A tleap script that builds the chain and sets N, CA, C and O, in Angstrom:
source leaprc.protein.ff14SB
mol = sequence {
  NMET LYS PHE LEU VAL SER VAL ILE ASP ASP
  LYS SER ASN PRO GLY SER THR ASP ARG GLN
  PRO ALA ILE SER VAL PHE ASN GLU ARG LEU
  ILE ALA GLU GLY TYR TRP VAL PHE ALA GLY
  GLY LEU ALA ASP THR THR ALA ALA THR VAL
  VAL ASP ASN ARG GLY GLY GLU ALA LEU ILE
  THR ASP GLY PRO PHE MET GLU THR LYS GLU
  TYR LEU ALA GLY VAL TRP VAL TRP GLU ALA
  PRO ASP LEU GLU VAL ALA LEU ASP LEU ALA
  THR GLU ALA SER LYS VAL CYS ASP ARG LYS
  ILE GLU VAL ARG PRO PHE CLEU
}
set mol.1.N position { -1.928 69.540 58.415 }
set mol.1.CA position { -2.248 71.229 59.495 }
set mol.1.C position { -2.827 71.876 58.185 }
set mol.1.O position { -2.831 71.467 57.024 }
set mol.2.N position { -3.413 73.259 58.880 }
set mol.2.CA position { -4.925 73.406 58.731 }
set mol.2.C position { -4.667 75.038 57.957 }
set mol.2.O position { -4.081 76.055 58.328 }
set mol.3.N position { -5.688 74.536 56.305 }
set mol.3.CA position { -5.016 76.736 56.688 }
set mol.3.C position { -6.151 76.945 56.298 }
set mol.3.O position { -6.825 76.174 55.615 }
set mol.4.N position { -6.539 78.256 56.792 }
set mol.4.CA position { -7.235 79.339 55.712 }
set mol.4.C position { -7.163 79.633 54.914 }
set mol.4.O position { -6.096 80.176 54.625 }
set mol.5.N position { -8.281 79.523 53.825 }
set mol.5.CA position { -7.932 80.412 52.878 }
set mol.5.C position { -9.054 80.701 51.753 }
set mol.5.O position { -9.966 80.217 51.081 }
set mol.6.N position { -8.351 81.777 52.035 }
set mol.6.CA position { -9.022 83.947 51.959 }
set mol.6.C position { -9.996 83.115 50.295 }
set mol.6.O position { -9.644 81.945 50.144 }
set mol.7.N position { -11.061 83.614 49.194 }
set mol.7.CA position { -10.620 84.323 48.074 }
set mol.7.C position { -11.551 85.880 48.193 }
set mol.7.O position { -12.403 86.501 48.827 }
set mol.8.N position { -10.718 85.896 47.167 }
set mol.8.CA position { -10.633 87.976 47.391 }
set mol.8.C position { -11.443 88.376 45.712 }
set mol.8.O position { -11.056 88.170 44.562 }
set mol.9.N position { -12.531 88.932 46.197 }
set mol.9.CA position { -12.980 89.649 45.041 }
set mol.9.C position { -12.337 91.114 45.016 }
set mol.9.O position { -11.570 91.440 45.922 }
set mol.10.N position { -12.659 92.017 43.952 }
set mol.10.CA position { -12.000 93.483 43.624 }
set mol.10.C position { -13.442 93.903 42.985 }
set mol.10.O position { -13.959 93.442 41.967 }
set mol.11.N position { -13.913 94.838 43.805 }
set mol.11.CA position { -15.625 95.897 42.841 }
set mol.11.C position { -15.027 96.368 41.798 }
set mol.11.O position { -15.738 96.726 40.858 }
set mol.12.N position { -13.540 96.492 41.693 }
set mol.12.CA position { -13.691 97.983 40.151 }
set mol.12.C position { -13.712 96.657 39.478 }
set mol.12.O position { -14.560 96.515 38.597 }
set mol.13.N position { -12.377 94.979 39.932 }
set mol.13.CA position { -12.482 94.423 38.211 }
set mol.13.C position { -12.558 92.511 38.545 }
set mol.13.O position { -11.856 91.540 38.260 }
set mol.14.N position { -14.308 92.849 39.567 }
set mol.14.CA position { -14.612 91.332 39.827 }
set mol.14.C position { -14.218 89.762 38.544 }
set mol.14.O position { -14.396 89.570 37.341 }
set mol.15.N position { -13.642 88.983 39.673 }
set mol.15.CA position { -13.953 87.803 38.125 }
set mol.15.C position { -14.988 87.648 38.260 }
set mol.15.O position { -15.967 88.166 38.796 }
set mol.16.N position { -14.448 86.065 37.166 }
set mol.16.CA position { -16.204 86.238 36.745 }
set mol.16.C position { -17.045 85.964 37.711 }
set mol.16.O position { -16.974 86.206 38.916 }
set mol.17.N position { -17.992 85.345 36.975 }
set mol.17.CA position { -19.389 85.357 38.224 }
set mol.17.C position { -19.570 83.587 37.443 }
set mol.17.O position { -19.129 82.723 38.201 }
set mol.18.N position { -19.972 83.198 36.493 }
set mol.18.CA position { -19.811 82.215 36.232 }
set mol.18.C position { -18.756 80.664 36.426 }
set mol.18.O position { -18.770 79.924 35.442 }
set mol.19.N position { -18.306 80.428 37.058 }
set mol.19.CA position { -17.469 79.644 37.942 }
set mol.19.C position { -17.783 78.758 39.054 }
set mol.19.O position { -17.059 77.851 39.466 }
set mol.20.N position { -19.204 79.179 39.614 }
set mol.20.CA position { -19.416 78.018 40.998 }
set mol.20.C position { -19.579 75.925 39.894 }
set mol.20.O position { -19.592 74.905 40.583 }
set mol.21.N position { -19.657 75.846 38.491 }
set mol.21.CA position { -19.633 74.296 38.176 }
set mol.21.C position { -18.033 74.700 38.082 }
set mol.21.O position { -17.447 73.626 37.945 }
set mol.22.N position { -17.250 75.573 38.093 }
set mol.22.CA position { -15.783 74.725 37.928 }
set mol.22.C position { -15.190 74.393 39.873 }
set mol.22.O position { -14.487 73.629 40.535 }
set mol.23.N position { -16.024 75.510 40.007 }
set mol.23.CA position { -15.289 75.534 41.716 }
set mol.23.C position { -16.215 74.105 42.578 }
set mol.23.O position { -15.809 73.602 43.626 }
set mol.24.N position { -17.155 73.776 42.035 }
set mol.24.CA position { -17.530 72.786 42.477 }
set mol.24.C position { -16.747 71.504 41.790 }
set mol.24.O position { -16.351 70.731 42.662 }
set mol.25.N position { -16.493 71.173 40.737 }
set mol.25.CA position { -15.754 70.304 40.771 }
set mol.25.C position { -14.250 70.502 41.457 }
set mol.25.O position { -13.909 69.444 41.986 }
set mol.26.N position { -13.809 70.964 41.521 }
set mol.26.CA position { -12.142 71.688 42.558 }
set mol.26.C position { -13.237 70.915 43.551 }
set mol.26.O position { -13.513 69.725 43.401 }
set mol.27.N position { -13.772 71.690 44.503 }
set mol.27.CA position { -14.600 71.331 45.578 }
set mol.27.C position { -14.384 69.983 45.579 }
set mol.27.O position { -13.525 69.718 46.419 }
set mol.28.N position { -14.780 69.021 45.012 }
set mol.28.CA position { -15.259 67.376 44.829 }
set mol.28.C position { -13.736 66.565 44.517 }
set mol.28.O position { -13.483 65.483 45.046 }
set mol.29.N position { -12.960 67.131 43.758 }
set mol.29.CA position { -11.338 67.086 44.242 }
set mol.29.C position { -10.610 67.733 45.772 }
set mol.29.O position { -9.559 67.294 46.239 }
set mol.30.N position { -11.215 68.562 46.231 }
set mol.30.CA position { -10.820 68.574 47.638 }
set mol.30.C position { -10.720 67.417 47.882 }
set mol.30.O position { -9.717 66.705 47.924 }
set mol.31.N position { -12.978 66.933 48.246 }
set mol.31.CA position { -13.001 66.686 49.365 }
set mol.31.C position { -12.291 64.901 49.019 }
set mol.31.O position { -11.803 64.390 50.027 }
set mol.32.N position { -12.220 63.845 47.458 }
set mol.32.CA position { -11.826 63.126 47.623 }
set mol.32.C position { -10.322 62.971 47.503 }
set mol.32.O position { -9.749 61.927 47.192 }
set mol.33.N position { -9.847 63.940 47.740 }
set mol.33.CA position { -8.020 63.784 47.781 }
set mol.33.C position { -8.104 63.985 49.805 }
set mol.33.O position { -7.299 63.296 50.431 }
set mol.34.N position { -9.056 64.896 50.609 }
set mol.34.CA position { -8.443 64.417 51.638 }
set mol.34.C position { -8.150 65.604 52.593 }
set mol.34.O position { -8.017 65.684 53.814 }
set mol.35.N position { -8.092 66.668 51.374 }
set mol.35.CA position { -8.296 68.453 52.205 }
set mol.35.C position { -8.603 69.073 52.617 }
set mol.35.O position { -8.152 69.754 53.538 }
set mol.36.N position { -10.366 69.090 51.587 }
set mol.36.CA position { -11.552 69.632 52.417 }
set mol.36.C position { -12.133 69.959 53.553 }
set mol.36.O position { -12.981 69.140 53.907 }
set mol.37.N position { -12.002 70.749 54.165 }
set mol.37.CA position { -12.115 71.037 55.718 }
set mol.37.C position { -13.885 71.522 55.596 }
set mol.37.O position { -14.935 70.893 55.719 }
set mol.38.N position { -13.703 72.294 55.434 }
set mol.38.CA position { -15.144 73.512 55.276 }
set mol.38.C position { -14.821 74.777 53.791 }
set mol.38.O position { -13.885 75.488 53.426 }
set mol.39.N position { -15.432 74.644 53.589 }
set mol.39.CA position { -15.826 76.585 52.876 }
set mol.39.C position { -16.679 77.017 52.208 }
set mol.39.O position { -17.270 76.543 51.238 }
set mol.40.N position { -16.747 77.788 52.636 }
set mol.40.CA position { -18.938 79.122 51.658 }
set mol.40.C position { -18.111 79.903 51.542 }
set mol.40.O position { -17.052 80.299 52.029 }
set mol.41.N position { -19.014 80.109 50.554 }
set mol.41.CA position { -18.915 81.679 49.600 }
set mol.41.C position { -19.564 82.491 50.854 }
set mol.41.O position { -20.223 81.909 51.716 }
set mol.42.N position { -19.278 84.097 50.876 }
set mol.42.CA position { -20.212 85.035 51.851 }
set mol.42.C position { -21.016 85.772 51.295 }
set mol.42.O position { -20.934 85.639 50.074 }
set mol.43.N position { -21.768 86.499 51.606 }
set mol.43.CA position { -23.031 87.718 51.284 }
set mol.43.C position { -21.983 88.328 50.482 }
set mol.43.O position { -20.867 87.820 50.379 }
set mol.44.N position { -22.445 89.783 49.716 }
set mol.44.CA position { -21.601 91.214 49.384 }
set mol.44.C position { -21.168 91.733 51.428 }
set mol.44.O position { -21.394 91.677 52.637 }
set mol.45.N position { -20.447 92.172 50.321 }
set mol.45.CA position { -19.779 93.289 51.791 }
set mol.45.C position { -21.105 93.938 52.149 }
set mol.45.O position { -21.199 93.979 53.376 }
set mol.46.N position { -22.198 94.477 51.526 }
set mol.46.CA position { -23.218 95.048 52.576 }
set mol.46.C position { -24.115 94.430 52.838 }
set mol.46.O position { -25.161 94.998 52.524 }
set mol.47.N position { -24.257 93.373 53.340 }
set mol.47.CA position { -24.514 93.096 54.035 }
set mol.47.C position { -23.915 92.773 55.634 }
set mol.47.O position { -24.754 92.887 56.527 }
set mol.48.N position { -23.066 92.534 55.879 }
set mol.48.CA position { -21.081 92.988 56.992 }
set mol.48.C position { -21.854 93.994 58.273 }
set mol.48.O position { -22.217 95.170 58.229 }
set mol.49.N position { -21.940 92.616 59.780 }
set mol.49.CA position { -22.601 93.885 60.359 }
set mol.49.C position { -21.055 94.126 61.297 }
set mol.49.O position { -20.409 93.084 61.190 }
set mol.50.N position { -20.393 95.028 62.045 }
set mol.50.CA position { -19.580 95.211 62.869 }
set mol.50.C position { -19.560 95.039 64.078 }
set mol.50.O position { -19.789 96.160 64.532 }
set mol.51.N position { -19.413 94.244 65.031 }
set mol.51.CA position { -19.596 94.317 66.348 }
set mol.51.C position { -18.212 94.561 66.575 }
set mol.51.O position { -17.200 94.011 66.140 }
set mol.52.N position { -18.509 96.087 67.828 }
set mol.52.CA position { -16.917 96.466 69.022 }
set mol.52.C position { -17.111 96.554 69.784 }
set mol.52.O position { -17.442 97.694 70.109 }
set mol.53.N position { -17.112 95.574 70.762 }
set mol.53.CA position { -17.525 95.473 72.820 }
set mol.53.C position { -15.887 96.100 73.136 }
set mol.53.O position { -15.152 95.541 72.322 }
set mol.54.N position { -15.753 96.256 73.281 }
set mol.54.CA position { -14.280 96.736 73.201 }
set mol.54.C position { -14.265 98.048 74.212 }
set mol.54.O position { -13.245 98.271 74.865 }
set mol.55.N position { -15.164 98.717 74.299 }
set mol.55.CA position { -15.371 99.351 75.966 }
set mol.55.C position { -16.170 98.797 76.619 }
set mol.55.O position { -16.195 97.628 77.003 }
set mol.56.N position { -17.288 100.122 76.869 }
set mol.56.CA position { -18.046 100.279 77.895 }
set mol.56.C position { -19.360 99.870 77.079 }
set mol.56.O position { -20.197 99.417 77.860 }
set mol.57.N position { -19.837 99.888 75.654 }
set mol.57.CA position { -20.889 99.848 75.814 }
set mol.57.C position { -20.415 99.523 74.345 }
set mol.57.O position { -19.601 100.166 73.681 }
set mol.58.N position { -21.229 98.173 73.916 }
set mol.58.CA position { -21.083 97.125 72.302 }
set mol.58.C position { -21.865 98.396 70.838 }
set mol.58.O position { -22.984 98.662 70.401 }
set mol.59.N position { -20.640 98.760 70.614 }
set mol.59.CA position { -21.233 99.420 69.254 }
set mol.59.C position { -20.988 98.221 67.758 }
set mol.59.O position { -20.087 97.411 67.538 }
set mol.60.N position { -22.299 98.607 66.914 }
set mol.60.CA position { -22.712 97.593 66.125 }
set mol.60.C position { -23.174 98.464 65.152 }
set mol.60.O position { -24.116 99.243 65.295 }
set mol.61.N position { -22.126 98.238 63.620 }
set mol.61.CA position { -23.001 99.584 62.892 }
set mol.61.C position { -22.545 98.676 61.415 }
set mol.61.O position { -22.005 97.580 61.566 }
set mol.62.N position { -22.719 99.039 60.472 }
set mol.62.CA position { -23.501 98.679 59.440 }
set mol.62.C position { -21.868 98.657 59.159 }
set mol.62.O position { -20.915 99.155 59.759 }
set mol.63.N position { -22.039 97.556 57.537 }
set mol.63.CA position { -21.335 97.328 56.661 }
set mol.63.C position { -19.725 96.599 56.713 }
set mol.63.O position { -19.668 96.372 57.921 }
set mol.64.N position { -18.412 96.105 56.151 }
set mol.64.CA position { -17.153 95.854 56.154 }
set mol.64.C position { -16.676 96.367 56.761 }
set mol.64.O position { -16.673 97.590 56.628 }
set mol.65.N position { -15.886 95.668 57.939 }
set mol.65.CA position { -14.778 96.701 58.796 }
set mol.65.C position { -13.911 97.246 58.088 }
set mol.65.O position { -13.070 97.983 58.603 }
set mol.66.N position { -13.924 97.113 57.389 }
set mol.66.CA position { -12.078 98.382 56.372 }
set mol.66.C position { -13.427 98.398 54.674 }
set mol.66.O position { -14.097 97.657 53.955 }
set mol.67.N position { -12.980 100.104 54.955 }
set mol.67.CA position { -14.108 100.381 53.345 }
set mol.67.C position { -12.602 100.041 52.249 }
set mol.67.O position { -11.742 100.905 52.421 }
set mol.68.N position { -12.324 99.278 51.518 }
set mol.68.CA position { -11.779 98.529 50.585 }
set mol.68.C position { -12.149 98.202 49.268 }
set mol.68.O position { -13.220 97.598 49.339 }
set mol.69.N position { -11.759 98.316 48.037 }
set mol.69.CA position { -11.754 97.809 47.314 }
set mol.69.C position { -12.268 96.273 46.918 }
set mol.69.O position { -13.317 95.873 46.413 }
set mol.70.N position { -10.959 95.532 47.412 }
set mol.70.CA position { -11.318 94.392 47.836 }
set mol.70.C position { -12.649 93.654 48.848 }
set mol.70.O position { -13.227 94.394 49.644 }
set mol.71.N position { -12.919 92.678 48.776 }
set mol.71.CA position { -12.846 92.150 49.951 }
set mol.71.C position { -13.005 90.361 50.066 }
set mol.71.O position { -12.635 89.555 49.212 }
set mol.72.N position { -13.616 90.079 51.287 }
set mol.72.CA position { -13.552 89.070 50.981 }
set mol.72.C position { -14.546 87.538 51.105 }
set mol.72.O position { -15.404 87.151 51.898 }
set mol.73.N position { -13.934 86.989 49.932 }
set mol.73.CA position { -15.927 86.802 49.037 }
set mol.73.C position { -16.275 84.930 49.074 }
set mol.73.O position { -17.124 84.253 48.494 }
set mol.74.N position { -15.406 84.655 49.836 }
set mol.74.CA position { -15.504 83.367 50.380 }
set mol.74.C position { -13.849 82.942 51.741 }
set mol.74.O position { -12.906 83.638 52.119 }
set mol.75.N position { -14.389 81.110 52.131 }
set mol.75.CA position { -13.316 80.362 52.224 }
set mol.75.C position { -12.766 79.267 52.499 }
set mol.75.O position { -13.479 78.445 53.074 }
set mol.76.N position { -12.025 79.070 52.338 }
set mol.76.CA position { -11.895 77.376 52.870 }
set mol.76.C position { -11.266 76.961 53.353 }
set mol.76.O position { -10.060 77.054 53.124 }
set mol.77.N position { -11.961 76.062 54.586 }
set mol.77.CA position { -10.712 75.531 55.708 }
set mol.77.C position { -10.052 74.426 54.900 }
set mol.77.O position { -10.800 73.866 54.097 }
set mol.78.N position { -9.034 74.085 54.948 }
set mol.78.CA position { -8.188 72.733 53.790 }
set mol.78.C position { -6.856 72.152 54.692 }
set mol.78.O position { -5.901 72.916 54.830 }
set mol.79.N position { -6.797 70.539 55.417 }
set mol.79.CA position { -6.053 70.551 55.188 }
set mol.79.C position { -5.130 69.782 54.840 }
set mol.79.O position { -5.379 68.610 54.558 }
set mol.80.N position { -3.939 70.264 54.793 }
set mol.80.CA position { -2.415 69.866 53.585 }
set mol.80.C position { -1.158 69.879 54.483 }
set mol.80.O position { -0.849 70.774 55.269 }
set mol.81.N position { -0.320 68.453 54.172 }
set mol.81.CA position { 0.464 68.484 54.999 }
set mol.81.C position { 1.592 69.427 54.626 }
set mol.81.O position { 2.303 69.710 55.591 }
set mol.82.N position { 1.721 69.635 54.198 }
set mol.82.CA position { 2.864 71.646 54.376 }
set mol.82.C position { 2.387 73.274 53.087 }
set mol.82.O position { 1.843 73.493 52.004 }
set mol.83.N position { 2.819 73.723 53.799 }
set mol.83.CA position { 2.697 74.904 53.219 }
set mol.83.C position { 2.806 74.720 51.438 }
set mol.83.O position { 2.089 75.311 50.630 }
set mol.84.N position { 3.818 73.815 51.139 }
set mol.84.CA position { 3.397 73.371 49.504 }
set mol.84.C position { 2.964 73.287 49.550 }
set mol.84.O position { 2.356 74.350 49.684 }
set mol.85.N position { 1.982 71.980 49.586 }
set mol.85.CA position { 0.918 71.547 49.166 }
set mol.85.C position { -0.453 72.370 49.377 }
set mol.85.O position { -1.553 71.953 49.014 }
set mol.86.N position { -0.238 73.505 49.969 }
set mol.86.CA position { -1.675 74.269 50.253 }
set mol.86.C position { -0.867 75.683 49.619 }
set mol.86.O position { -1.378 76.690 50.108 }
set mol.87.N position { 0.109 75.961 48.789 }
set mol.87.CA position { 0.186 76.391 47.574 }
set mol.87.C position { -0.278 76.332 46.432 }
set mol.87.O position { -0.857 77.235 45.828 }
set mol.88.N position { -0.061 75.319 46.090 }
set mol.88.CA position { -0.048 73.972 45.311 }
set mol.88.C position { -2.093 74.849 44.137 }
set mol.88.O position { -2.333 75.444 43.086 }
set mol.89.N position { -2.878 74.294 45.334 }
set mol.89.CA position { -4.107 73.874 45.763 }
set mol.89.C position { -3.913 75.717 45.422 }
set mol.89.O position { -3.884 76.062 44.241 }
set mol.90.N position { -3.836 76.395 46.126 }
set mol.90.CA position { -4.157 77.795 45.917 }
set mol.90.C position { -3.915 77.824 44.495 }
set mol.90.O position { -4.837 77.734 43.684 }
set mol.91.N position { -2.798 77.937 44.192 }
set mol.91.CA position { -2.586 78.498 42.535 }
set mol.91.C position { -3.785 78.156 41.659 }
set mol.91.O position { -4.501 79.005 41.128 }
set mol.92.N position { -3.959 76.684 41.541 }
set mol.92.CA position { -5.002 75.213 41.309 }
set mol.92.C position { -6.577 76.857 41.188 }
set mol.92.O position { -7.242 77.270 40.238 }
set mol.93.N position { -6.510 77.316 42.886 }
set mol.93.CA position { -8.575 77.346 42.948 }
set mol.93.C position { -7.435 79.296 42.702 }
set mol.93.O position { -6.437 80.009 42.806 }
set mol.94.N position { -7.854 79.212 42.590 }
set mol.94.CA position { -6.602 81.331 42.081 }
set mol.94.C position { -7.765 81.273 39.918 }
set mol.94.O position { -8.557 81.958 39.271 }
set mol.95.N position { -6.992 79.961 39.813 }
set mol.95.CA position { -7.372 79.848 37.986 }
set mol.95.C position { -9.255 79.426 38.012 }
set mol.95.O position { -10.185 80.000 37.447 }
set mol.96.N position { -9.247 78.016 39.056 }
set mol.96.CA position { -10.780 77.818 39.268 }
set mol.96.C position { -11.775 79.174 39.857 }
set mol.96.O position { -12.960 79.006 39.568 }
set mol.97.N position { -11.525 80.311 40.529 }
set mol.97.CA position { -12.546 81.115 40.779 }
set mol.97.C position { -12.097 82.629 40.449 }
set mol.97.O position { -12.391 83.688 41.003 }
set mol.98.N position { -11.110 82.278 39.119 }
set mol.98.CA position { -11.329 83.337 38.773 }
set mol.98.C position { -11.195 84.565 39.741 }
set mol.98.O position { -11.659 85.651 39.393 }
set mol.99.N position { -10.297 84.345 41.471 }
set mol.99.CA position { -10.730 85.753 42.259 }
set mol.99.C position { -8.849 85.291 42.890 }
set mol.99.O position { -8.232 84.231 42.788 }
set mol.100.N position { -8.502 86.446 43.427 }
set mol.100.CA position { -6.781 86.346 43.872 }
set mol.100.C position { -7.200 85.014 45.395 }
set mol.100.O position { -8.296 84.599 45.773 }
set mol.101.N position { -6.139 84.776 45.779 }
set mol.101.CA position { -6.787 83.307 47.024 }
set mol.101.C position { -4.882 84.132 47.775 }
set mol.101.O position { -3.885 84.592 47.218 }
set mol.102.N position { -5.270 83.917 49.153 }
set mol.102.CA position { -4.579 84.281 50.350 }
set mol.102.C position { -4.862 82.945 51.605 }
set mol.102.O position { -5.760 82.810 52.437 }
set mol.103.N position { -3.822 82.216 51.320 }
set mol.103.CA position { -3.074 81.302 52.064 }
set mol.103.C position { -2.334 81.612 54.000 }
set mol.103.O position { -1.299 82.167 54.370 }
set mol.104.N position { -3.371 80.998 54.722 }
set mol.104.CA position { -2.349 81.842 55.622 }
set mol.104.C position { -2.759 80.446 56.768 }
set mol.104.O position { -3.953 80.163 56.861 }
set mol.105.N position { -1.597 79.519 57.709 }
set mol.105.CA position { -1.832 78.925 58.407 }
set mol.105.C position { -1.975 78.564 59.932 }
set mol.105.O position { -1.284 78.997 60.854 }
set mol.106.N position { -3.272 77.462 60.010 }
set mol.106.CA position { -4.073 78.443 61.782 }
set mol.106.C position { -2.811 77.807 62.519 }
set mol.106.O position { -2.280 76.754 62.167 }
set mol.107.N position { -2.339 78.733 63.776 }
set mol.107.CA position { -1.457 78.643 65.049 }
set mol.107.C position { -2.212 77.225 65.397 }
set mol.107.O position { -1.908 76.596 66.411 }
savepdb mol mol.pdb
quit
């Protein structure tokens, strides 16, 4: 079962910026144990562009799709046998990267 694991940061109370070594160690463990599918950090929300082509003409705007203090800072895609395993890993991931984590199964 695949899970999208979102790393959520907060502009008013950001996570620690010195977490990369611990995240790298955690990622190596995910790879070694077969959970790793993909991961990546994301640029700041100021680098975001939204494309809306639902009408007659595409509308392209700068910035995130939603103005909020919390934002998506990165993602993992994990392969885990069930939600319980994914949540155990996410609990560890939240500690490692010092941020909130959202876990959502793929359909």
